[in-house]
C-alpha positions as CSV (number, residue, x, y, z in Angstrom):
1,M,-0.5,3.0,-16.5
2,S,-2.4,3.3,-13.3
3,D,-0.5,0.4,-11.8
4,E,2.8,2.0,-12.7
5,D,1.7,5.3,-11.0
6,D,0.6,3.4,-7.9
7,R,3.9,1.5,-7.7
8,A,5.8,4.7,-8.1
9,N,3.8,6.4,-5.4
10,E,4.3,3.4,-3.0
11,E,8.1,3.5,-3.6
12,R,8.2,7.3,-3.1
13,R,6.2,6.9,0.1
14,A,8.5,4.1,1.4
15,K,11.5,6.3,0.7
16,L,10.0,9.2,2.6
17,V,9.1,7.0,5.5
18,K,12.7,5.7,5.7
19,A,14.0,9.3,5.5
20,G,11.7,10.4,8.3
21,V,12.7,7.5,10.5
22,A,16.4,8.3,9.9
23,V,15.9,11.9,10.7
24,G,14.0,11.0,13.9
25,I,16.7,8.6,15.0
26,G,19.4,11.2,14.3
27,S,17.6,13.8,16.2
28,A,17.1,11.5,19.2
29,A,20.9,10.7,19.1
30,I,21.8,14.4,19.0
31,V,19.5,15.2,21.9
32,A,20.9,12.3,23.9
33,A,24.5,13.4,23.2
34,L,23.7,17.0,24.3
35,L,22.0,15.8,27.5
36,Y,24.9,13.5,28.3
37,A,27.5,16.2,27.6
38,S,25.6,18.7,29.8
39,K,25.5,16.1,32.6
40,V,29.2,15.3,32.4
41,K,30.3,19.0,32.4
42,K,28.6,19.9,35.6
43,K,30.7,19.6,38.7
44,P,29.0,18.3,41.8
45,S,28.0,21.1,44.1
46,R,29.1,21.1,47.7
């Protein structure tokens, strides 16, 4: 039974790591899009 618990814990941990990586990548993409959008909107000052 301990082996089954260990395996379940490892699978759960792997899923959480994948979810964390996905959230991190998504957050980075949103930040990059916001930075790009703010750059594009600005008109060059004279």
